[in-house]
N, C-alpha and C positions, 0 to 999 in steps of 0.2 A: 524427629518430629518437629523440634525448634526450627530446623535447616530448612525443612519442607513449607513451615509456615512462613518462613524469609522468602522462600521462592514465590508462592502464592502472592504474599505481599507485593513483589516487585512485580510480578505478572500484572497485577491489579493496575499500578502505578504506569507500566507501560500501556495497558489497555487504554487508560485514561489521556495518555499521550497520544497513541494510534488512533483511537475512536473517540474523539472529544466528545462530552457530552456537557449539559447543564443540569444542575439539580434544582429542584423545584423549590428549596429553602434558600438558594443563595441569587444574588440579582443576576439577570441575564447575561451581563457582561463579564461575569464571572464563570466561564466554565473552565474545565479542567485543565485545558492547555493553557490558559492564562494563569490559574494558579501556580502550574508546575514552573511556568516563565518566571513568575515573582521569586519561587524559590531557588531558582537557576540564578538570577540576580543576586540575590543574598549570599548563596554559596561562592559563586564566582568573586565576589567581592571580598568574602571571608578567606577564600584560598589566596587571592592578591595580596591582601594584609597579610598574611601569613607566610607568603613565599617571596614577597616584595616585587612581584611582577606577574604580568597577564601575559600567557602565551597565546598568540595568534598564527597559524601558519599563513604561508605564502599565498596556498591555496584559497583559504578562505578569504583573505584580503580582497583575491581576484572577484569571488563569490559577491561578497559585500559589493565591490564597485557595480558589478553586472546589476545586481539587485537594485541598487540605488538608480542605476542608468534607466532601467525599466520604469521605474517610479517616476523619474522627471518625465520620460516620454509621455506616460500616462497623464501626468499632471499638466505637460503641455497641451496633449489633445484636449482635455477637458476646458483648459483656459480659450484656446483657440477657437473652441467650438461653444463657448460661453454656457457651460453646465457645470452641475454641482455635485457630479457623478465621479467620486474619488475612488471606486472600487478597487482598482489596482495601482491608482496615483500612491497608495500607503501600502503598497506591496513591501516596502522595506521595513514596515513596522510587524507586519506579518513575518517576513524573514527572521526578523530578531525574536520576536515572539517563540517561533519554531526552535530556533538555535538555543535560546536560554532555556525553553522547557526539555530539549533533549539533553541540555547540559545536566539537569537533575537527575533524568533517567539514568545516563551513562555513570554519572557518579554513585547514585543509588547501586546500581550494579557493581561497579568497582566495589564498592562498602562492603557488600555481602560475599563477592566473590574473590576479592584481592586483585582482581582486574577488569578489564573491559574489552572485548575483541568483537569480531565478526560472528564467531561461531556463538559466543552467548547470547549477543544482541538477536542474533538469527533465530535461534531456538526459542527465546522468549516471544517473539513476534509470531512464529509457528503455533507456540500455545497458545497464544491470545487469539489468533484467527481461528484455530480449531474450537476455542471457547466459544467464540463469538457465535459459531455456525451451531453449537450444540444450544446455547442461549436462546438463538431464535426459535429452534425449534420448541424449545421448553415454551417460550412466550406465546408461541402459536397454539400449542395443545393443552397448556396447562392455565387457566383461566385466572386462579388466585394469584399465581407467579407473575401474569401478566399485568394483573391489578396492581400488584406490588412495586412492579418495575415502572409502570405507567404512572404513578403516585409520586414518585422521588425522581424521576429522570424526564427531563423537556428534551425531545429530540425530533418532535414533529410528527409524533405518531397518530395523531389523527388523520394525517393525509395518508400515511401507510394503510390504516385501517380502512380508509375510503378506497383506495385503490388494489386494496386486498393483496399487499405485500409482506413478505416476511421481514423482520427486523431484530437485530440483537441489541447490546447497549451500546448505541453510537455508531453501530454498524448497519447501513441500509442504502438502498439506492446506488447510484453510480461510484459515489466515495468509497462505500465499501467494497464495490467490484475493483476498482484501482488499488486499494489497499492489498485484497486479498491476490491480486496479479502480482504486486511488488514482492508479497510473501511468497508465493509459489516460485517465483523465478529465483530468490534466495534459497529457498528450498532445493531447489535442483541444482543451485551451485554448491551447496555444502554437501549433498550426497554424492554428486559425480567428482567433485574435487578433493573429498577428505576421504583418506585411506581409513582411518580409524573409524569412519562411520560405517563404510562399506563391510569392513571386515567383522562388525558385530551385527550378527542375524537378527537379534532381538530389537537393537537399536534401529537398524535399518526398516525392520517393519514397521516400527513406530513411525519411522518419518514418513513412509510409502503409505501408510493409512492416514496420515495427518494430509499427505497431497491428495488424496481422494476424497477425504471429508471437506477440505476447503475447496476443492473443485467442483463437487456436486451440490453441496449445500450451499456454497458460496454463490453458484450459478443460480439457485432458486431465490437468494436474497437479491442478487445483482448480476443481469447476464453479461456485463462488462469484465465479470471474474474469466470468462472464457476467452478474453484476449490475453491474460495471463496464463490460462492454462494453454493455449495453442503454442504461445512463446516459450512455457518452460518445458513441453513436450519438444519443441525443436532443439532446446539447449539440451536436454537428455540426449536425442539422437546424435547430436554433434560431439557430445563429450563422451558417451559411453557406448554408441553403437545399437543402442536397443532399436528394434524394428528394422535393422538391417540385417544382411547376411555375414556380417564381420563382428564376432563376437571376443573381444578381449577377453584374455585368462583373467585379468584383474577385475573384472566387471561381470563375472559369470555369476557371482552369488547375488548382485544387483540385479541382474536380468531375472533371474529365478524368483526371488522375493517381489520383484515388480509385478510380472507376470501373473503370479500366483494371486497377489492381493487383486490385480485386474479382473480375473476369472471371478473371485469371491465378490468382488464389487458389484460386477454386471449381474451376478445370479441374486445377490441380496435386493438390487435395486429392481430388478425384474418381478421378484416375489412381492415386495412390497407397492409396486406399479400394478399389479393385479389383485390386491388383496386390501390397501388402503386407499380411500377414495381423496385423502389429502394429498399423500404422498404422489398419486396419480396425476393430480393437478398442478403440483409444485415441479414435478420432475417434467412434464410436458411444457410448463414455462420456461424452465431452465434450459431446455434444449430443444425448443421450438423449432429452430432451423433445422436440426438433425430429423425430428418427426415430419417436419413439410417435405424435407427430401427423400424418406423412405414412402411416404403416403401418398404426396403429390409431385415427385418428381424433381422439386424445384427448392433450393435452399434461400428460406426468406422466413423473418419475423415480423411481428406487427409493428416494432419499433424501427427495424431498417426501413420498413417501408414508408412509415411515417417520416424517417428522416429524408430519403429519397424524394419523397412526395411534397413535403412542406419546409423542410429546414435549410435548405441550402439557399440563404439569402445572403446576397452580397451587395456591396456599395454600388450607387446607380450613378457616381460622381467623382472626378478624379481627386479630388480633396480627401473625402472619405476613404480612399483606397490608400492614399498617402498617410494622413495622419488620424484618419477615424472621425468618429462623430461625438466621442467623449459621452456616450451612454453605452451602459452595461448592463446596471440592475434592473430589477423589476421585470426582467423578460421582457425588456421593450421591443425587441425585434422578433418575437416568438421562435426563437431558435436556441437549441442547446449545443449546435456543433460547436467545438471550440476554435477552429480556424475562423468561421464566419464570426463568432462574437469576438475574438481578438481583434480582428481586422475592423468591424465594425467600430470596436470601441478607441482604438489606438492605430489604426492603419498597418500597412504593412511594416513600417519601421517599428513599431511596438512589437509586432508578432516575431519579427528577426530578432529583437533583442531579447525578448523571453525565449524564443528557441536556442540562442547563442548561449544563455544562463546555463541551460539544462545540459548543452553539448560541454560546456566548460566543465560542468560537475562530473560529466562522465569521463572526459578526458583527464582530468585532476586524479581521480581515484584510479583510472585505469592504468594510466603510465605508473602510479605509484605501487600498485598490486597486479605484476604481470601475470600472475598465476589465474588472477579473476578479471582479466580485462574485459573477456567475453560478457560477464555479468554486467558490468555497467555498459556494455554496446548494447545488450538487449533492454537494461533499464532505460537507455535512451530511445531505443525502439518504441517501448511501452508507450513513452511520453507523448511521442507524434502519432502513434496509431490511435490511442486515447482522445486525442483531439479530433480526430473525426467521429466521435460520439459526445463528447462532453469537454467543457473548459475546467480542467482541473491542471494541479500540478502534483509532484511527488517529491518535492523539496523536504517534507517530513523525513524520508528515509536518508536523503543527503547530509541533513541536519544532525541526524544519529552517526553517520560515519564521520563528519567533520570533528564531533565531539569525541569519539573513539579515539581518531587520530592525534588529536590535542591531549589526550589524558595518557594514552598508550602509544605514541609516536608510531602508529601504523596501524591497519586493519586486522593483520594477524601477529599474534603475540609470539610466537616462534615459528621457525622455518619448517621444522618437523611435526609442527600441528601437536604437539603432545598436550596443547591445552585443553582438547578434547577430553581427557581424563575426569575433569570436571563439569564436563557439559551436563545439561539439565536431563538430556535425554540418555545418558549414559546407565546402562543396566543397573547400576547400584541404586540408581534413584527412580527405577520404574518399578 
């Protein structure tokens, strides 16, 4: 029981990191990410004093340089254009906050489990995303619970109510969709690469159920989740042969469980679609493109129509194309599209440096972790695809990887992956 309570506590901390929130009883500047970062600074300082050194990997030094370079370019853009909009000129600070907060999370996981690696962090992220999906449904359907959450958590819920959108505790809109997408890719990688997971039918069932929960309910919260859903399915096709005529023997159990749960998921969704008005509306919103394709013969959604109709806003002069206008905040150009917002803010130079930053992170971990190189390739693809929809980044997951590497000398603890024996989803803990 004590061990389970420890896991729940760590899961809450991981959620505070991955889905940052503000508490109503604390100053707005003190969100959960900042609080974790403060602890990270103190813990790093303590460990440095005890060990007499601070270990920074060569890969992290390169990331620091590129983050600082992007910040400098954005500061120059603001200075050249005589603005005071430093939205991304302070990116190096955001970079540091994510890194120190991730250090707290990884150190806590290591304290509870005796180690920290891709499997444990991945399992916590999966569990947290499933919990956020369940919490979103509870908030939407249980009024006293919604009132309790809204009383203590500040997350812009007034706007979510106004536009009638599901939200969890810190999980809402595109930010939630991007995070769900990241976790779906990590889940696909763990399932397809880890033999121990595939050999346990019970654990495999839990993973696949988690996949569909995040995919379906995550899409109800944010349709950006569909990007991760599509990429993770492509990842599974490449690595397991599912949906192809080539069935590898070692993936037979996975295929059986996946397809069985898929049938059950479709049946359950169809039942609630026809019997529950709220579920009916939410599922139509989540998969609007699919319903329009079936009913109208055209794959489209209200948001994609709006993007194509209104939000492709580009610079009108050479200077803005090169170094931007130094304007980003307050929705000044009335566009959400990442490519447009970055170019309008800091030009092609700034956009290129930011893209290089994420390409660098993917290359660093892909080269060091040969078995999972394609995971980092897909994470890089996710970054560039999401920018067609919204201006965001996924450094928060790379921050975890850098801290895992620093604390553990690699993302994978052992070549034989026997570390799974203490996984959160091991049958002994289910």
